[in-house]
MARKESE-506219 format. One line per field, with one value per residue: residue number from 1; residue in three letters; chain; x, y, z of N, C-alpha, C in turn. Coordinates in Angstrom, 3 decimals. Layout:
// residues N
k: (NUM|...)
r: (Ala|...)
c: (A|...)
n_x: (X|...)
n_y: (Y|...)
n_z: (Z|...)
ca_x: (X|...)
ca_y: (Y|...)
ca_z: (Z|...)
c_x: (X|...)
c_y: (Y|...)
c_z: (Z|...)
// end
This chain:
// residues 281
k: (1|2|3|4|5|6|7|8|9|10|11|12|13|14|15|16|17|18|19|20|21|22|23|24|25|26|27|28|29|30|31|32|33|34|35|36|37|38|39|40|41|42|43|44|45|46|47|48|49|50|51|52|53|54|55|56|57|58|59|60|61|62|63|64|65|66|67|68|69|70|71|72|73|74|75|76|77|78|79|80|81|82|83|84|85|86|87|88|89|90|91|92|93|94|95|96|97|98|99|100|101|102|103|104|105|106|107|108|109|110|111|112|113|114|115|116|117|118|119|120|121|122|123|124|125|126|127|128|129|130|131|132|133|134|135|136|137|138|139|140|141|142|143|144|145|146|147|148|149|150|151|152|153|154|155|156|157|158|159|160|161|162|163|164|165|166|167|168|169|170|171|172|173|174|175|176|177|178|179|180|181|182|183|184|185|186|187|188|189|190|191|192|193|194|195|196|197|198|199|200|201|202|203|204|205|206|207|208|209|210|211|212|213|214|215|216|217|218|219|220|221|222|223|224|225|226|227|228|229|230|231|232|233|234|235|236|237|238|239|240|241|242|243|244|245|246|247|248|249|250|251|252|253|254|255|256|257|258|259|260|261|262|263|264|265|266|267|268|269|270|271|272|273|274|275|276|277|278|279|280|281)
r: (Unk|Unk|Unk|Unk|Unk|Unk|Unk|Unk|Unk|Unk|Unk|Unk|Unk|Unk|Unk|Unk|Unk|Unk|Unk|Unk|Unk|Unk|Unk|Unk|Unk|Unk|Unk|Unk|Unk|Unk|Unk|Unk|Unk|Unk|Unk|Unk|Unk|Unk|Unk|Unk|Unk|Unk|Unk|Unk|Unk|Unk|Unk|Unk|Unk|Unk|Unk|Unk|Unk|Unk|Unk|Unk|Unk|Unk|Unk|Unk|Unk|Unk|Unk|Unk|Unk|Unk|Unk|Unk|Unk|Unk|Unk|Unk|Unk|Unk|Unk|Unk|Unk|Unk|Unk|Unk|Unk|Unk|Unk|Unk|Unk|Unk|Unk|Unk|Unk|Unk|Unk|Unk|Unk|Unk|Unk|Unk|Unk|Unk|Unk|Unk|Unk|Unk|Unk|Unk|Unk|Unk|Unk|Unk|Unk|Unk|Unk|Unk|Unk|Unk|Unk|Unk|Unk|Unk|Unk|Unk|Unk|Unk|Unk|Unk|Unk|Unk|Unk|Unk|Unk|Unk|Unk|Unk|Unk|Unk|Unk|Unk|Unk|Unk|Unk|Unk|Unk|Unk|Unk|Unk|Unk|Unk|Unk|Unk|Unk|Unk|Unk|Unk|Unk|Unk|Unk|Unk|Unk|Unk|Unk|Unk|Unk|Unk|Unk|Unk|Unk|Unk|Unk|Unk|Unk|Unk|Unk|Unk|Unk|Unk|Unk|Unk|Unk|Unk|Unk|Unk|Unk|Unk|Unk|Unk|Unk|Unk|Unk|Unk|Unk|Unk|Unk|Unk|Unk|Unk|Unk|Unk|Unk|Unk|Unk|Unk|Unk|Unk|Unk|Unk|Unk|Unk|Unk|Unk|Unk|Unk|Unk|Unk|Unk|Unk|Unk|Unk|Unk|Unk|Unk|Unk|Unk|Unk|Unk|Unk|Unk|Unk|Unk|Unk|Unk|Unk|Unk|Unk|Unk|Unk|Unk|Unk|Unk|Unk|Unk|Unk|Unk|Unk|Unk|Unk|Unk|Unk|Unk|Unk|Unk|Unk|Unk|Unk|Unk|Unk|Unk|Unk|Unk|Unk|Unk|Unk|Unk|Unk|Unk|Unk|Unk|Unk|Unk|Unk|Unk|Unk|Unk|Unk|Unk|Unk|Unk|Unk|Unk|Unk|Unk|Unk|Unk)
c: (A|A|A|A|A|A|A|A|A|A|A|A|A|A|A|A|A|A|A|A|A|A|A|A|A|A|A|A|A|A|A|A|A|A|A|A|A|A|A|A|A|A|A|A|A|A|A|A|A|A|A|A|A|A|A|A|A|A|A|A|A|A|A|A|A|A|A|A|A|A|A|A|A|A|A|A|A|A|A|A|A|A|A|A|A|A|A|A|A|A|A|A|A|A|A|A|A|A|A|A|A|A|A|A|A|A|A|A|A|A|A|A|A|A|A|A|A|A|A|A|A|A|A|A|A|A|A|A|A|A|A|A|A|A|A|A|A|A|A|A|A|A|A|A|A|A|A|A|A|A|A|A|A|A|A|A|A|A|A|A|A|A|A|A|A|A|A|A|A|A|A|A|A|A|A|A|A|A|A|A|A|A|A|A|A|A|A|A|A|A|A|A|A|A|A|A|A|A|A|A|A|A|A|A|A|A|A|A|A|A|A|A|A|A|A|A|A|A|A|A|A|A|A|A|A|A|A|A|A|A|A|A|A|A|A|A|A|A|A|A|A|A|A|A|A|A|A|A|A|A|A|A|A|A|A|A|A|A|A|A|A|A|A|A|A|A|A|A|A|A|A|A|A|A|A|A|A|A|A|A|A)
n_x: (-19.256|-17.226|-18.238|-18.436|-15.736|-15.059|-16.484|-15.190|-12.694|-13.325|-13.992|-11.746|-9.884|-11.077|-10.774|-7.831|-7.702|-9.046|-7.593|-4.996|-5.565|-6.131|-3.525|-2.017|-2.688|-1.702|1.178|1.628|2.903|5.433|6.516|5.695|6.937|9.708|11.533|12.179|12.860|12.639|10.311|8.280|9.485|9.447|11.076|11.288|9.308|10.141|12.433|11.070|9.772|11.757|12.706|10.883|10.882|13.323|13.138|11.268|12.098|14.531|13.185|11.856|13.985|15.402|13.405|13.324|15.792|15.515|15.787|14.774|14.903|16.708|14.840|12.664|13.882|14.841|12.360|10.784|12.474|11.898|9.272|9.307|10.773|8.798|6.947|8.427|8.569|5.980|5.155|6.884|6.251|3.514|3.730|5.033|3.163|2.187|3.807|6.793|9.408|12.030|13.629|12.302|10.341|11.798|12.508|10.207|9.708|11.488|11.145|8.545|8.941|10.687|9.230|6.724|7.156|8.675|6.795|5.130|6.261|6.788|4.335|2.543|-0.430|-3.600|-5.160|-3.658|-1.550|-3.358|-4.278|-1.755|-1.040|-3.059|-2.210|0.631|0.260|-1.453|0.017|2.620|1.200|0.489|2.937|4.287|2.464|2.361|5.142|5.880|5.181|2.177|2.724|4.811|3.399|1.152|2.654|3.917|1.811|0.683|2.737|2.710|0.127|0.586|2.804|1.984|-0.002|1.625|3.241|1.269|-0.325|1.408|4.205|3.815|5.181|4.565|2.375|3.901|5.451|3.376|2.283|4.651|5.016|2.791|3.461|5.702|5.184|5.331|4.401|2.687|0.372|-3.153|-5.259|-7.909|-9.437|-11.575|-12.437|-12.068|-8.627|-5.485|-2.983|-0.862|0.385|-1.326|-3.336|-3.242|-4.556|-4.198|-2.915|-4.506|-6.098|-7.723|-8.750|-9.499|-7.439|-5.231|-2.798|-0.731|0.314|-1.552|-3.405|-2.009|-0.657|-2.494|-3.821|-1.938|-2.391|-4.570|-4.067|-2.327|-3.818|-5.320|-3.615|-2.417|-4.421|-7.722|-10.457|-12.480|-11.420|-10.117|-12.282|-13.516|-11.413|-11.458|-13.866|-13.655|-11.530|-12.897|-14.909|-13.393|-12.456|-14.730|-15.452|-13.158|-13.701|-15.813|-14.782|-12.816|-14.687|-15.167|-13.063|-10.331|-6.938|-6.036|-4.608|-4.580|-3.970|-4.318|-7.120|-7.610|-5.824|-6.615|-9.146|-8.733|-7.187|-9.104|-11.008|-9.466|-8.870|-11.420|-11.948|-10.069|-11.421|-13.933|-13.065|-11.914|-9.323)
n_y: (8.622|8.710|7.812|5.158|4.700|5.335|3.384|1.202|1.646|1.690|-1.187|-2.359|-1.387|-2.537|-5.208|-5.098|-4.756|-7.126|-9.033|-8.698|-9.501|-12.288|-13.149|-12.405|-14.261|-16.377|-15.466|-15.322|-17.387|-17.313|-14.602|-13.326|-12.083|-12.033|-10.043|-10.279|-8.914|-6.457|-5.870|-4.231|-1.813|1.609|3.064|1.718|2.722|5.293|4.567|3.088|5.220|6.897|5.441|5.628|8.193|8.709|6.931|8.186|10.594|10.064|8.881|11.193|12.952|11.395|11.345|14.092|14.435|13.016|10.274|7.585|4.971|4.051|4.660|2.951|0.352|0.351|0.562|-1.581|-3.648|-3.578|-4.250|-6.668|-8.183|-8.069|-9.469|-11.966|-12.636|-12.974|-15.075|-17.121|-17.643|-18.111|-20.902|-22.482|-23.506|-25.210|-26.672|-28.796|-29.140|-27.261|-26.234|-26.136|-24.159|-22.186|-21.600|-21.095|-18.982|-16.968|-17.000|-16.066|-13.433|-12.238|-12.482|-11.190|-8.357|-7.664|-8.272|-6.246|-3.952|-3.871|-4.056|-1.754|-1.641|-0.154|-1.624|-4.046|-2.839|-2.055|-4.550|-5.711|-3.856|-4.378|-6.724|-6.465|-4.360|-5.460|-7.758|-6.293|-4.934|-7.126|-8.435|-6.223|-5.820|-8.263|-8.455|-5.986|-4.604|-3.375|-0.820|0.760|0.665|2.185|4.515|5.077|5.390|7.644|9.658|9.690|10.667|13.528|13.950|13.210|15.365|17.693|16.747|16.651|19.005|21.306|21.040|19.847|17.847|15.211|15.126|15.705|13.527|11.407|12.175|12.082|9.121|8.212|9.228|7.873|5.366|3.792|1.326|2.667|3.761|3.024|3.067|4.132|4.637|7.289|6.897|4.306|3.092|1.872|2.071|3.498|6.075|7.234|8.278|10.734|13.829|16.398|17.874|17.160|15.363|11.997|10.366|8.335|8.239|6.642|6.339|3.170|3.092|4.401|2.495|0.186|1.124|1.897|-0.501|-2.133|-1.596|-2.799|-5.546|-5.938|-5.568|-7.812|-9.950|-9.544|-8.948|-9.142|-10.562|-8.919|-6.447|-6.120|-5.972|-3.554|-1.756|-2.150|-1.124|1.711|2.409|1.792|3.899|6.109|5.731|6.360|9.027|10.134|9.634|11.133|13.866|13.533|13.500|16.188|16.801|17.673|17.299|15.248|14.300|11.224|9.548|11.197|10.880|7.951|6.709|8.006|6.986|4.429|4.382|5.551|3.382|1.500|2.746|2.859|-0.075|-0.148|1.235|-0.241|-2.348|-4.662|-5.051)
n_z: (-15.575|-13.853|-11.267|-11.567|-11.808|-9.082|-7.716|-8.448|-7.506|-4.753|-4.405|-4.942|-2.947|-0.561|-1.322|-0.971|1.628|2.876|1.759|2.841|5.517|5.135|4.251|6.315|8.112|7.250|6.996|9.633|11.204|10.279|10.174|12.623|15.615|14.691|15.059|17.701|20.845|19.747|18.747|19.678|19.648|19.740|18.302|15.763|14.266|13.530|11.922|9.803|8.699|7.706|5.904|3.960|3.517|2.327|0.015|-1.275|-2.003|-3.421|-5.742|-6.615|-7.193|-9.449|-11.236|-11.738|-12.944|-15.189|-15.355|-16.368|-16.697|-14.567|-12.566|-12.980|-12.758|-10.090|-8.770|-9.637|-8.900|-6.087|-6.172|-7.290|-5.313|-3.216|-4.294|-4.450|-1.811|-0.857|-2.435|-1.624|0.910|0.812|-0.881|0.945|2.417|0.665|-0.811|-0.458|-1.112|-0.715|-2.654|-5.057|-4.155|-3.876|-6.419|-7.922|-6.544|-7.077|-9.928|-10.304|-9.042|-10.762|-13.451|-13.179|-12.445|-14.824|-17.074|-16.204|-16.609|-19.394|-20.340|-19.147|-18.643|-17.199|-15.787|-15.188|-13.652|-11.444|-10.406|-9.596|-7.875|-5.834|-4.846|-4.088|-1.998|-0.229|0.633|1.474|3.813|5.450|5.699|7.280|9.281|10.728|11.647|13.021|16.211|17.979|19.068|17.426|14.985|15.549|15.971|13.569|11.764|12.800|12.652|9.568|8.966|9.478|7.767|5.164|4.958|4.841|2.578|0.490|0.569|1.301|0.579|-1.812|-2.960|-3.218|-5.080|-7.170|-7.427|-7.807|-10.262|-11.980|-11.582|-13.065|-15.606|-16.144|-16.096|-13.994|-11.410|-8.834|-7.968|-7.779|-10.551|-12.059|-14.969|-16.493|-19.090|-21.229|-21.265|-22.339|-22.030|-19.665|-19.709|-21.585|-20.138|-19.331|-20.723|-22.634|-20.593|-18.445|-15.846|-16.460|-14.911|-11.814|-8.937|-6.463|-4.137|-3.700|-1.226|0.515|0.745|1.889|4.220|6.620|6.780|7.984|10.615|10.970|10.571|12.425|14.899|14.762|14.818|17.287|19.138|19.552|17.585|17.729|18.121|15.826|14.050|14.619|13.967|11.328|10.534|11.502|9.634|7.202|7.330|7.345|4.689|3.208|4.051|2.696|0.186|-0.406|-0.302|-2.392|-4.439|-5.216|-6.856|-6.201|-5.418|-2.732|0.485|1.328|3.677|6.225|6.530|6.279|7.963|10.497|10.481|11.056|13.384|15.070|15.241|16.379|18.760|19.929|20.284|22.325|24.435|24.706|25.954|24.562|24.315)
ca_x: (-18.321|-16.415|-18.936|-18.207|-14.365|-14.978|-17.017|-14.233|-11.644|-13.692|-13.965|-10.261|-9.529|-11.741|-10.047|-6.748|-7.844|-9.454|-6.533|-4.120|-6.135|-5.978|-2.038|-1.379|-2.934|-0.457|2.495|1.921|3.973|6.934|7.049|5.439|7.857|10.956|12.219|12.488|12.414|12.544|8.877|7.469|10.408|9.035|12.075|11.040|8.301|11.097|13.190|10.514|9.642|13.043|12.973|9.688|11.205|14.447|12.606|10.367|12.979|15.191|12.427|11.508|15.443|15.686|12.544|13.868|16.899|14.808|16.562|13.540|15.349|17.189|13.829|11.934|14.807|14.754|10.760|10.503|13.119|11.197|8.007|9.670|11.105|7.674|6.148|9.205|8.435|4.717|4.969|7.777|5.269|2.240|4.069|5.578|2.096|1.542|4.917|7.686|10.738|12.474|14.339|11.165|9.516|12.658|12.868|9.088|9.297|12.339|10.512|7.487|9.529|11.124|8.333|5.609|7.712|9.096|5.676|4.147|7.261|6.749|2.675|1.859|-1.925|-3.930|-5.675|-2.340|-1.158|-4.263|-3.995|-0.371|-1.237|-3.671|-1.257|1.502|-0.323|-1.950|1.459|3.212|0.418|0.534|4.166|4.693|1.528|2.690|6.349|5.985|4.257|1.219|3.259|5.658|2.568|0.469|3.343|4.241|0.357|0.457|3.739|2.360|-0.686|1.177|3.768|1.087|-0.704|2.594|3.608|0.363|-0.985|2.177|5.592|3.134|6.027|3.867|1.655|4.582|5.617|2.202|2.196|5.797|4.809|2.047|3.972|6.799|4.487|5.656|3.122|2.669|-0.928|-4.492|-5.650|-9.390|-9.558|-12.915|-12.682|-11.327|-7.445|-4.678|-1.352|-0.935|0.683|-2.335|-4.605|-3.080|-4.813|-4.025|-2.550|-5.752|-6.102|-9.159|-9.081|-9.307|-6.176|-4.998|-1.706|-0.812|0.453|-2.862|-4.179|-1.359|-0.234|-3.455|-4.479|-1.008|-2.901|-5.837|-3.599|-1.612|-4.865|-5.832|-2.690|-1.797|-5.381|-8.937|-11.180|-13.525|-10.619|-9.768|-13.398|-13.538|-10.424|-12.011|-15.111|-13.160|-10.871|-13.999|-15.474|-12.462|-12.590|-16.051|-15.220|-12.089|-14.357|-16.813|-14.074|-12.405|-15.853|-14.939|-11.999|-9.001|-5.911|-6.130|-3.753|-5.368|-3.775|-5.080|-8.685|-7.505|-5.001|-7.388|-10.306|-8.213|-6.674|-10.397|-11.633|-8.643|-8.883|-12.771|-11.653|-9.570|-12.415|-14.740|-12.227|-11.475|-7.680)
ca_y: (7.556|8.732|7.249|4.002|4.530|5.418|2.209|0.079|1.899|1.109|-2.662|-2.641|-1.136|-3.332|-6.586|-5.118|-4.836|-8.423|-9.910|-8.503|-10.157|-13.728|-13.202|-12.326|-15.611|-17.261|-15.053|-15.069|-18.413|-16.927|-13.187|-12.832|-12.205|-12.159|-9.112|-10.494|-8.012|-5.216|-5.785|-3.133|-0.694|2.901|3.721|1.199|3.843|6.348|3.868|2.910|6.597|7.414|4.642|5.979|9.609|8.478|6.355|9.331|11.816|9.493|8.846|12.679|13.515|10.790|11.862|15.570|14.065|12.333|8.959|6.692|3.426|3.869|4.688|1.628|-0.630|0.276|0.286|-2.896|-4.482|-3.670|-5.058|-8.131|-8.502|-8.381|-10.752|-13.094|-12.958|-13.555|-16.446|-18.121|-17.902|-19.181|-22.189|-23.036|-24.277|-26.254|-27.634|-29.334|-28.892|-25.715|-25.683|-25.816|-23.091|-20.864|-21.252|-20.628|-17.433|-16.225|-16.875|-14.976|-12.326|-11.626|-12.305|-10.260|-7.061|-7.521|-8.165|-4.973|-3.029|-4.008|-3.686|-1.174|-1.246|0.355|-2.835|-4.832|-2.086|-2.162|-5.929|-5.640|-3.045|-5.150|-7.884|-5.986|-3.654|-6.493|-8.440|-5.382|-4.721|-8.283|-8.474|-5.168|-5.846|-9.345|-8.356|-5.067|-4.720|-2.276|0.499|1.207|0.880|3.373|5.738|5.232|5.875|9.114|10.260|9.557|11.630|14.833|14.001|13.463|16.463|18.489|16.429|17.154|20.437|22.331|21.057|19.251|16.863|14.008|15.291|15.558|11.913|10.848|12.625|11.417|7.802|7.961|9.267|7.029|4.027|2.627|0.882|3.107|4.150|2.428|4.020|3.842|5.968|7.559|6.193|2.921|3.270|0.598|2.442|4.424|7.377|7.976|8.925|12.291|14.277|17.947|18.212|17.084|13.999|11.439|9.098|8.357|7.684|6.500|5.460|2.031|3.218|4.758|0.989|-0.661|1.614|2.000|-1.862|-2.522|-1.524|-3.899|-6.823|-6.008|-5.623|-9.168|-11.007|-9.243|-8.718|-10.040|-10.248|-7.652|-5.186|-6.010|-5.545|-2.021|-1.076|-2.340|-0.204|2.989|2.371|2.104|4.951|6.949|5.818|6.930|10.537|10.432|9.693|12.371|14.977|13.189|13.644|17.583|16.995|18.253|16.404|14.998|13.298|9.989|8.935|11.674|10.059|6.714|6.352|8.505|6.171|2.969|4.550|5.721|2.136|0.607|3.377|2.432|-1.297|-0.165|1.671|-1.087|-3.673|-5.551|-5.065)
ca_z: (-15.493|-12.522|-10.112|-11.785|-11.256|-7.683|-7.210|-8.728|-6.514|-3.450|-4.081|-4.974|-1.501|0.226|-1.545|-0.215|3.394|3.166|1.327|3.915|6.492|4.845|4.097|7.685|8.880|6.544|7.304|11.146|11.967|9.705|10.573|13.999|16.483|14.079|15.659|19.050|21.912|19.174|18.048|20.050|19.823|19.089|17.155|14.432|13.295|12.934|11.020|8.494|8.249|7.222|4.723|3.096|2.947|1.391|-1.006|-1.846|-2.472|-4.444|-7.088|-7.183|-7.786|-10.430|-12.252|-12.316|-13.807|-16.293|-15.366|-16.180|-16.734|-13.230|-11.628|-13.122|-12.267|-8.575|-8.430|-10.085|-8.044|-4.987|-6.515|-7.466|-3.965|-2.484|-4.943|-4.004|-0.363|-0.907|-3.113|-0.918|2.238|0.469|-1.335|1.773|2.640|-0.379|-1.309|0.775|-1.488|-0.589|-3.840|-5.930|-3.785|-4.163|-8.113|-8.245|-6.149|-8.116|-11.184|-10.330|-8.742|-11.915|-14.448|-12.997|-12.767|-16.326|-17.696|-15.957|-17.156|-20.797|-20.580|-18.043|-18.514|-15.869|-15.199|-14.802|-12.291|-10.346|-9.761|-9.005|-6.340|-4.970|-4.290|-3.200|-1.020|0.756|1.021|2.580|4.964|5.955|6.263|8.304|10.364|11.493|11.872|14.070|17.170|17.821|19.435|16.274|13.779|15.778|15.954|12.269|11.260|13.310|11.666|8.186|8.885|9.193|6.540|4.039|4.815|4.280|1.331|-0.649|0.589|1.339|-0.376|-3.093|-3.687|-3.423|-6.184|-8.417|-7.334|-8.460|-11.618|-12.427|-11.499|-14.219|-16.850|-16.543|-16.041|-12.744|-10.688|-7.667|-7.840|-8.364|-11.583|-12.947|-15.977|-16.843|-20.311|-21.442|-21.513|-22.127|-21.656|-18.678|-20.388|-22.374|-19.083|-19.330|-21.882|-22.628|-19.148|-17.474|-15.637|-16.760|-13.974|-10.407|-8.482|-5.158|-4.039|-3.063|0.367|0.983|1.050|2.698|5.584|7.348|6.851|8.925|11.976|11.098|10.610|13.865|15.962|14.612|15.442|18.682|20.127|19.338|16.234|17.952|17.989|14.174|13.373|14.951|13.285|9.952|10.514|11.404|8.332|6.013|7.514|6.811|3.153|2.742|4.011|1.729|-1.378|-0.384|-0.587|-3.683|-5.487|-5.524|-7.689|-5.936|-4.833|-1.317|1.161|1.729|5.063|7.337|6.627|6.400|9.168|11.463|10.783|11.504|14.682|15.999|15.495|17.233|20.032|20.512|20.690|23.660|25.318|24.872|26.530|23.710|24.496)
c_x: (-17.447|-16.974|-18.431|-16.635|-14.160|-15.453|-15.912|-13.031|-11.948|-13.559|-12.361|-9.640|-9.768|-10.979|-8.676|-6.575|-8.145|-8.365|-5.322|-4.364|-5.820|-4.524|-1.595|-1.829|-1.813|0.890|2.759|2.965|5.384|7.426|7.002|6.537|9.347|11.897|12.633|11.987|12.305|11.194|8.323|8.434|9.853|9.947|12.057|10.145|9.423|11.924|12.382|10.000|10.703|13.304|12.147|10.388|12.398|14.093|12.003|11.172|14.098|14.637|12.218|12.923|15.476|14.660|12.946|14.995|16.631|15.556|15.522|13.872|15.711|15.656|12.913|12.849|14.789|13.221|10.551|11.142|12.474|9.863|8.383|10.039|9.764|6.970|7.157|8.985|6.880|4.505|5.627|6.926|4.154|2.607|4.612|4.464|1.562|2.628|6.092|9.052|11.035|13.196|13.215|10.472|10.413|12.693|11.382|8.890|10.193|11.858|9.383|8.085|10.219|10.203|7.357|6.042|8.129|7.808|4.821|4.957|6.901|5.187|2.225|0.297|-2.337|-4.426|-4.677|-1.666|-2.114|-4.098|-2.749|-0.440|-1.807|-2.875|-0.143|1.408|-0.655|-0.804|2.002|2.670|0.509|1.847|4.698|3.858|1.933|4.136|6.368|4.950|3.229|1.809|4.033|4.603|1.704|1.326|3.623|2.921|0.240|1.492|3.374|1.162|-0.236|2.297|2.860|0.328|0.464|3.102|2.679|-0.056|0.144|3.455|4.932|4.196|5.556|3.006|2.550|5.325|4.709|2.232|3.530|5.632|3.955|2.629|5.144|6.251|4.809|4.488|3.189|1.302|-1.895|-4.856|-6.943|-9.669|-11.258|-13.373|-11.572|-9.824|-6.566|-3.396|-1.595|-0.669|-0.443|-3.552|-4.399|-3.419|-4.897|-3.792|-3.563|-5.941|-7.589|-9.074|-9.017|-8.087|-6.041|-3.551|-1.558|-0.609|-0.658|-3.773|-3.283|-1.075|-1.231|-3.990|-2.973|-1.611|-4.158|-5.161|-2.829|-2.610|-5.375|-4.854|-2.188|-2.950|-6.503|-9.569|-11.968|-12.522|-10.424|-11.050|-13.660|-12.652|-10.738|-13.045|-14.482|-12.251|-11.875|-14.560|-14.571|-12.326|-13.692|-15.869|-14.113|-12.902|-15.055|-16.033|-13.410|-13.306|-15.473|-13.795|-10.458|-8.056|-5.885|-5.132|-4.791|-5.160|-4.329|-6.631|-8.470|-6.937|-5.958|-8.542|-9.917|-7.884|-7.902|-10.907|-10.828|-8.661|-10.480|-12.569|-11.163|-10.592|-13.477|-14.231|-12.080|-9.872|-7.231)
c_y: (7.665|8.134|5.678|3.646|4.312|4.149|1.094|0.212|1.299|-0.471|-3.048|-2.504|-2.068|-4.852|-6.315|-5.427|-6.332|-9.480|-9.838|-9.266|-11.796|-13.824|-13.042|-13.648|-16.469|-17.034|-15.165|-15.893|-18.059|-15.513|-12.708|-13.158|-12.313|-11.272|-9.234|-9.561|-6.572|-4.921|-4.522|-1.729|0.473|3.405|2.982|2.040|4.823|5.822|3.551|4.306|7.081|6.665|5.246|7.580|9.420|7.987|7.288|10.324|11.149|9.412|10.334|13.188|12.761|11.136|13.173|15.305|13.266|10.742|7.769|5.302|3.199|3.895|3.390|0.565|-0.860|0.085|-1.042|-3.933|-4.756|-4.488|-6.389|-8.778|-8.910|-9.528|-11.965|-13.625|-13.508|-14.832|-17.484|-18.617|-18.663|-20.480|-22.978|-23.978|-25.480|-27.204|-27.800|-29.100|-27.564|-25.256|-25.277|-24.466|-21.954|-20.576|-20.849|-19.143|-16.612|-16.028|-15.843|-13.631|-11.496|-11.457|-11.239|-9.039|-6.800|-7.425|-6.724|-3.765|-2.926|-3.463|-3.144|-0.597|-0.793|-0.919|-3.925|-4.232|-2.005|-3.671|-6.147|-5.156|-3.702|-6.148|-7.505|-5.145|-4.423|-7.192|-7.442|-5.125|-5.980|-8.609|-7.582|-5.439|-7.021|-9.138|-7.128|-5.116|-3.426|-0.912|1.152|1.550|1.875|4.612|6.059|5.761|7.504|10.005|10.636|10.643|13.048|14.934|13.959|14.573|17.441|18.215|16.800|18.488|21.543|22.263|20.520|18.368|15.577|13.915|15.208|14.043|11.122|11.047|12.090|9.812|7.454|8.194|8.424|5.468|3.154|2.506|1.439|3.645|3.239|3.501|3.351|4.942|6.054|7.114|5.204|3.260|2.025|1.077|3.634|5.899|8.083|8.482|10.256|12.881|16.031|18.478|18.099|15.665|13.435|10.416|9.495|7.576|7.648|5.646|4.190|2.141|3.655|3.360|0.172|-0.313|1.485|0.245|-2.562|-2.634|-2.676|-5.154|-6.979|-6.297|-7.107|-10.052|-10.589|-9.201|-9.748|-9.718|-9.169|-6.403|-5.068|-5.402|-3.909|-1.116|-0.994|-1.142|1.217|3.279|2.717|3.418|6.507|6.989|6.543|8.477|10.854|10.545|10.912|13.606|14.838|13.513|15.262|17.707|17.452|17.201|16.366|14.001|12.268|9.486|9.718|11.197|8.782|6.061|6.872|7.626|4.796|3.236|4.763|4.409|1.483|1.386|2.831|0.998|-1.231|-0.012|0.881|-2.530|-4.644|-6.042|-5.200)
c_z: (-14.394|-11.271|-10.408|-11.262|-9.768|-7.015|-7.467|-7.626|-4.995|-3.280|-4.146|-3.504|-0.691|-0.034|-0.868|1.031|3.468|2.613|2.361|5.190|6.321|4.717|5.612|8.488|8.248|7.003|8.887|11.626|11.416|10.296|12.068|14.965|16.173|14.651|17.065|19.961|21.282|18.515|18.267|20.250|19.041|18.119|15.832|13.539|12.696|11.695|9.738|7.855|7.388|5.916|3.731|2.664|2.157|0.132|-1.895|-2.595|-3.444|-5.797|-7.593|-7.823|-9.084|-11.627|-12.724|-13.210|-15.077|-16.456|-15.112|-16.265|-15.341|-12.277|-11.844|-12.568|-10.650|-8.067|-8.656|-9.354|-6.689|-5.078|-6.570|-6.239|-3.058|-2.885|-4.441|-2.616|-0.240|-1.202|-2.445|0.183|1.650|-0.181|-0.419|2.549|1.808|-0.648|-0.138|0.501|-1.416|-1.946|-4.976|-5.378|-4.102|-5.712|-8.562|-7.715|-6.817|-9.444|-11.390|-9.964|-9.800|-13.097|-14.272|-13.079|-14.271|-17.290|-17.455|-16.608|-18.713|-21.124|-19.476|-18.233|-17.144|-14.928|-14.386|-13.520|-11.338|-9.473|-9.202|-7.592|-5.457|-4.321|-3.435|-2.047|0.040|1.310|1.886|3.579|5.766|6.582|7.481|9.605|11.339|12.077|13.200|15.099|17.118|18.036|18.114|15.236|14.215|15.668|14.351|11.502|11.633|12.601|10.314|7.990|8.546|8.026|5.387|3.879|4.253|2.811|-0.003|-0.640|0.892|0.532|-1.775|-3.574|-4.051|-4.763|-7.315|-8.545|-8.179|-9.877|-12.506|-12.588|-12.793|-15.478|-17.288|-16.391|-15.035|-11.742|-9.370|-7.207|-8.490|-9.443|-12.049|-13.617|-16.122|-18.089|-20.545|-22.016|-21.382|-21.327|-20.723|-19.010|-20.955|-21.254|-19.027|-20.598|-21.957|-21.234|-18.157|-17.128|-15.822|-16.041|-12.579|-9.754|-6.906|-4.924|-3.410|-1.463|1.002|1.430|1.990|4.205|6.640|7.665|7.641|10.260|12.204|11.429|12.299|14.859|15.740|15.178|16.821|19.743|19.873|17.870|16.406|17.620|16.402|13.545|13.502|14.166|11.929|9.683|10.368|10.080|7.020|6.170|7.064|5.346|2.740|2.837|3.113|0.454|-1.327|-0.902|-2.012|-4.821|-5.979|-6.391|-7.486|-5.154|-3.402|-0.708|1.754|3.258|6.324|7.375|6.894|7.731|10.303|11.691|11.412|13.042|15.538|16.214|16.545|18.722|20.565|20.901|21.930|24.850|25.630|25.641|25.891|23.668|25.933)
// end
């Protein structure tokens, strides 16, 4: 059954990447160049990294204090904000009335997180993860220039290795996310389950997991290469990312917790570097 879960995870990941490309085309006129002359500021990579660190340790602290309501409130607010932004940009291509666009965006930004909060089934969380991962990748990839994105991916390779293999706090965060039912991981159970809490049985995981960030973060480089350079650069970045994913899946099959970004970011970066060497940039 695990092989089926891995196949489902692969196609979900592929859909995140493809949807991020589609959304980037829609987001480009709105977000591209919005930071002005700061777009390629390397300091933005450090800024985004510090935000990730702060959010991660805040969640871990609240989990240890068993403040589940506060955890969910913060997390679902972030989810709702991303849904709000995605909806608003998409509707701007369909509707002309700004008030209607705002109302629909607010409505979905509230209703979707509330629904997932009430019914945190694994399929619901996976669909939500696909949308917000692709949306976040499209927003960041069209907003930041290629330099801060490359630096951010490099920083996160080493951070993910430290967080999973040395401090192991990322494993604690992932397990806490599942137990509290917050949407932070793609989840494909080996047996059919409805409630995320039920996926843990006798202290053993019975599902295949991958963090939303593992899909969103490397996809930002793919988006940025597309909007800043050529389709050929994006294709090579995509191929590199997929090769990194296949290598990650090979090691995931051995059943041990692994940091995903060292494989995925490295693959995407290698593909992008190849596009430079081939003269597509």
